[in-house]
VEXBAZA-101301 format. One record per atom (N, C-alpha, C): residue in one letter; x, y, z. Coordinates in steps of 0.1 Angstrom, whole numbers, plus 2048, in hexadecimal, padded with zeros to 3 digits. Example, Ala and Ser with C-alpha at 12.3 -4.5 7.8 and 13.67 -1.06 7.14 Angstrom:
2
a8847C784Ea87B7D384Ea8847DF84Es8807EA847s8897F5847s88180084F
This chain:
233
m696B9119Em68DB99197m686B9018Cq678B8E18Aq671B8617Fq672B8B172t678B88167t674B8D15Bt670B85150q66CB88146q667B8113Aq66EB8812Fm678B7F128m680B8411Cm678B88112l67BB9210Bl675B980FEl680B990F5g687B900EDg693B940E7g69DB950F2a6A2BA10F0a6AEBA50F8a6A9BAE105k69ABB0104k697BB610Ek68FBAE119a68BBB4122a685BAC12Fa677BB6133r66EBAC139r662BB713Cr666BB514Dv662BC1155v664BC4161v657BC316Ap657BBB174p64CBB817Bp64BBC7182a63DBCD186a63ABD9190a62EBD6197t62EBDB1A2t623BDB1AAt61BBE81AAv60CBE61ACv607BF41A9v604BF81B9a60CC031BBa60EC091C9a603C111CCh5FFC191C4h5F5C231C7h5ECC261BAt5DFC281BCt5D6C301B1t5CDC3C1B7a5CCC461AEa5C5C521B2a5BDC581A7a5AFC5D1A9a5A8C631A0a5AEC6E19Al5B0C7118El5B3C7E18Bl5A9C86183s59EC7E17Es593C84177s586C75179p579C7C176p572C6C176p576C6216Er57EC65163r581C5815Br591C5715Bv598C5C164v5A8C5A160v5ADC5A170r5B7C5116Er5BDC4F17Dr5CCC5017Ca5D2C54185a5E1C53188a5E6C4618Dv5EFC3F186v5F3C3218Cv5FFC33190t604C2E19Ct614C2E19Ft618C201A2l621C1D19Al627C1019Al634C0E1A1r638C071A8r643C031B0r64BBF71A7i658BF91A6i660BEF19Ei667BE91AAp66DBDC1A8p675BD51B4p683BDD1B2d68ABDD1C1d694BE31C2d6A0BE01BAd69FBD51B7d6A9BCE1ACd6AABD31A1a69FBD919Ca69CBDE18Da69ABED18Eg694BF2199g690C01198g69BC0A194s6A5C09199s6B0C14196s6B7C12189g6B6C06182g6B9C03175g6AEC0816Ay6A0C0B16Fy694C0C164y694C1C164v698C21159v699C2E158v692C3114Bw68EC3F14Aw686C4413Cw688C5213Dh684C58130h685C6712Dh675C6C12Ea672C75131a666C7F12Da660C7C11Eg657C7611Bg652C7510Dg651C6710Aq65AC5E111q659C4D10Cq64CC48113h64DC3D10Fh63FC35110h642C27117v638C1F11Ev63CC12121v630C0811Da633BFA11Ca627BF011Aa624BEC127v617BE712Bv615BE3137v60DBD5134w611BCB13Cw60ABBC139w605BBA146l5F9BB2148l5F6BAD153l5F9BA0156e5FFB9914De606B8B14Ee616B8C14Ce61DB87154e62DB8614Fe62FB81141s626B7713Ds62CB72130s624B7A125g619B8112Bg613B8811Dg608B80114e60BB73116e603B6B110e5F0B6C110g5EBB6F107g5DEB70107g5D8B7D10Cs5E2B8710Cs5DEB9510Fs5E7B9F106r5E1BAC104r5E9BB60FCr5EDBC0106p5F9BC5103p5FDBCF10Dp5F5BDB10Br5F5BE4114r5F1BF1112r5FDBFB112y5FBC0510Dy606C1010Dy605C1D114y60FC2111Cy60AC2F123y619C35121s616C4211Es621C4B123s624C4C130f632C4F133f635C50142f631C5F146a62AC5E150a626C6D156a62EC7115Fs63AC6C162s644C7116Cs652C6F165t65BC7416Dt669C7116At66EC65175p679C60174p67FC5717Cp682C5F189s67FC59196s67DC611A2s68AC5B1ACg68FC511A6g697C4A1B0g692C431B9l685C421BAl67DC3A1C5l678C2B1BFg67BC2A1B1g677C1C1ADg666C1D1A9t661C291A6t654C291A3t653C32195v647C2918Fv641C30180v635C36183e630C4217Fe624C4717De61EC4716El611C4216Fl60AC41162l5FDC49163c5F9C4D159c5EAC56159c5E2C4C152v5D8C47156v5D0C3C150v5C0C3D14Dg5BDC3E143g5AEC4313Eg5A8C3713Ed59DC35144d595C2A142d590C26136s58FC19133s587C12127s586C0712Be581C0011Fe57DBF0122e589BE8123d597BEB11Cd5A2BE311Fd5ACBE8127t5A8BF212Ft5B2BF8137t5B6BED144p5C1BEA149p5C5BE1153p5BDBE8161p5B7BDD16Bp5B4BE2174p5BBBED17Ef5CBBE717Df5D3BF0188f5CFBF1193s5CABE519As5C7BE41A8s5D0BE41B1e5D0BEE1BBe5DCBEE1C6e5E0BE21CBg5EDBDF1CBg5F4BD21D0g5F4BC81C4g5EEBCB1B7g5F0BC21AFg5FDBC21A8q600BBA19Bq60DBBB195q60ABBC187v612BC217Fv610BC4170v620BC216Bw621BC015Fw630BBF15Aw632BCC14Dl640BCF152l640BD9148l64BBDA13Fs64ABDE132s655BDE127s660BE812Dp66CBE6128p676BF1126p66EBFF11Ep674C09125p66EC1511Ep672C1610Fg667C1C109g667C1C0FBg665C290F5g66AC2E0E9g666C3B0E4g672C430E3r66FC500E5r67BC5A0E2r677C640EDa683C6C0F3a681C760FCa67BC830F5a671C880FDa669C930F6a674CA00F6v67ECA30FFv686CAD100v695CA6101p69BCA40F5p6A6C9B0F7p6B4CA40FDt6B4CB00FEt6BCCB9104t6B7CC410Ap6B9CC6115p6B2CD311Ep6B0CE0118v6A8CE7115v6A3CF4110v69FCFD11Aq69ED0B118q69CD15121q690D1711Ft687D19112t67BD1B10Dt674D0F108l667D0B10Cl662CFE108l651D00108s64ACFC0FFs63CCFC0FCs639CF00FCl62FCED105l628CDE105l617CE0105i614CD70FAi607CDB0F5i600CC80F6g5F6CCA0FCg5F0CBE0FEg5E2CBD0FFa5DBCB3104a5CCCB3104a5CACA110Cg5BFCA3115g5BCC9811Bg5C7C91123t5CBC8211Ft5D5C7A129t5E0C7E120g5E0C86116g5EEC8B10Eg5F5C93119v5F0C9A121v5F6CA112Cv601C99136a600C8B133a608C8313Ea616C8413Ap61CC8112Dp628C8212Ap62FC9112Cl625C9B128l627CA812Bl62CCAC13Ar623CA6141r627CA9152r635CA3153a639C9714Ca646C9114Fa650C9E149v64DCA113Ev656CAE136v65ACB5143v64DCBC149v64ECC6152v658CC415Eq656CB7162q660CB216Fq66FCB1169e670CAA15Ee67FCAA158e684CB6156q67FCC0151q685CCC14Aq688CD6158t67CCD4162t67FCDF16Dt68ACD9178r68FCCD172r699CC517Dr6A6CCA173l6A6CC9166l6B4CCA15Fl6BACD815Dt6AECE215Bt6B0CEE156t6AECF715Fs6B7D03162s6B4D0C169s6A8D16167a69FD1916Ea695D2116Aa68FD2115Cp68BD17155p687D14149p679D1C146r675D2113Ar66AD27139r65ED1C132i658D18139i64FD0C132i640D0F132a639D10126a62DD11124a624D06125l617D00129l611CF712Al603CFC124l602CF6118l5F4CFA110l5ECCED110v5E3CEC118v5DCCDF11Av5CCCE011Bg5C6CD5112g5B8CD510Eg5B0CCD117f5A7CCF11Cf59ECC4122f58ECC8120r585CBD121r576CC211Fr572CCC129s572CC9138s56DCCE13Es574CD114Fe571CD9157e577CDD165e57DCCE16Bt573CC716Bt574CB7171t57FCAF16Be583CB115Ee58BCA8158e59BCAF156m59CCB815Dm5A9CBF160m5B3CB7165l5BCCB215Dl5C7CA7166l5D2CB016By5D5CAB177y5E3CB217Dy5DFCBF180a5D2CC3181a5D2CD5181a5D8CDB18Da5D6CD3198a5DBCD91A3a5EBCDD1A2e5F2CCE19Ee600CD219De604CDB195f5FECDE187f602CE817Df601CF5183q5F2CF618Bq5F1D03190q5FBD0819Ce601CFC1A3e60AD011ADe619D051A6l61FCFC19Dl628D00194l627D1118Fa61CD1218Aa619D1F184a61BD2C18Da615D26199a614D331A3a623D331AAa62BD2B1A8a63AD2B1ABa643D3219Eg63AD33194g644D3A189g64BD30181q649D22183q64FD1917Bq648D1416El63DD1716Bl634D12163l629D1C15Fd626D1F151d61FD2714Ad610D1E145y60BD1D14Fy5FFD1214Ey5EFD18146r5EDD1213Cr5E2D17132r5D9D0C12Fp5D0D08138p5C5CFE136p5BAD0612Ev5B5CFE124v5ADD0011Bv5A2CF711Cl593CF811Dl589CF011Fl57FCF4111s57BCE910Es572CE9103s563CE9108q55FCE2114q552CE4119q551CEA125p559CF412Bp556CF9137p54ACFD13Fs549CFE149s53FD05151s53DD1414Fa532D19152a530D2814Fa53AD2E15Aa53ED29164a547D3016Da558D2F16Bw55BD2A15Ew568D2615Aw56DD34155p579D3815Bp57DD47159p588D4614Eg58DD3A149g598D3713Fg597D38132r59FD3012Ar5A0D2F11Dr593D2311Av58ED2610Cv583D1E108v585D1C0F9g581D0C0F8g584D090E9g58DCFC0E9r593CFC0DCr59ECF20D9r5ADCF80DBv5B5CEF0E0v5C3CF70E1v5C9CFA0D4q5C4CF60CBq5CACFB0BDq5C8D0B0B9s5BCD100C0s5B8D1C0BFs5C2D260C8h5C8D1E0CFh5D0D270D9h5E1D280D7l5E4D220CFl5F2D1E0C9l5F9D2B0C9g5F4D350C2g5F9D400BDg5FCD4A0C9d5F7D450D5d5F9D4E0E2d606D480EAl60ED3E0E4l619D390EAl624D400E7g625D440DBg634D4D0D8g63ED420D4r64CD460CFr654D3B0CBr65CD380D6t65ED2A0D5t667D240E1t66FD1A0D7e67BD140E1e684D0D0DAe67DD000D7r673CF90DFr670CEE0DDr661CEB0DEy65ACE30D8y64DCE20D9y64ACD20DAc640CCF0E4c63DCC00E6c62ECC00E7v627CB60DDv61ACB60DCv614CA80DEc60ACA60E6c608C970EBc5F8C9B0EDg5F0C8F0E6g5E7C8A0E8g5DDC830DCk5D0C850DBk5C8C7E0D1k5D1C820C3l5D1C780B9l5D6C7C0AEl5D1C860A6g5C7C890A5g5C0C9309Dg5C6C9F0A3m5C6CA00B1m5C8CAE0B4m5DBCB10B2v5E0CA40B4v5EFCA40B4v5F2CA90A3d5EBCA309Cd5EDCA808Ed5E9CB4088d5E0CBA08Dd5DBCC808Cd5E5CD0094v5E9CCC0A0v5F6CD60A5v601CD509Dr606CCA098r613CCA092r611CD0087e606CD107De607CD9072e606CE7072l5FFCEB07Dl5FECF8080l60DCFF085l617CF808Cl623CF9090l62CCFB084l62ACF007Cl634CF2070l632CFB068a624D00064a620D0C05Da625D18065a627D18071a62ED23078a63CD25079e642D1B071e64FD1A070e658D1407Bv651D0D081v657D0308Bv65DCF7084t66BCF3085t673CE907Dt66DCDA085e66ECD407Fe66DCBF082e677CC308Fs682CC508Cs68BCC3097s689CCA0A6e680CD30A2e67ACDB0B1e66DCD50B5l66BCCA0B1l65CCC60B4l65CCB60B9f655CB30C0f651CA60C6f642CA40C7a63EC9C0C1a62FC990BDa62BC8B0BFe622C850C8e61FC7A0C9e611C7B0CEg60AC6E0C3g5FCC700C6g5F7C620C6y5EAC600CCy5E5C510D0y5D7C4E0CB
């Protein structure tokens, strides 16, 4: 296994196994880690990874992404990648280098009731939370309140709708600029927090402004810091 030492840490090579469009501006990227590293590369929902295009990292800045999946045992990592000027190309068959997982777990211990609040690509770590908690907890009650601009930008919608149909997720998408045919919630996620009810744990992910607004509203509603995970970018 090739590595580049970062003090006591090492960069891990990964091959771009697959990419798929989630919306006109966002892709799902699946990375495969070599067999001799895959079983030891583990993380928790809510953690993030730095990605380099070169092993040494010289002359390039890393890009940071939240894990959009939980460890599968297959040596794969899933990321949710929005297009921007400095986004790595993530061409299938290409190679990138990953840092060890950073950050903290969104849900340190399993809970029975959980509220997930996000917007845009902030839904990626929340997707990982759903995967993690449905694996660790028997019949958890999970509400996912997530905002997008329009129907074409709803990330992982089919997956969440399938979980909702199976009774495993209370899926609540909110659109700020929907078409006239949209039958669901409209506006910003902040306006729909009161519909969630009280739960044991709250996870909030997305743009800093939204995360700060939701965090303040939850604290004002007597949610404690110990019950809250909030990550903005």
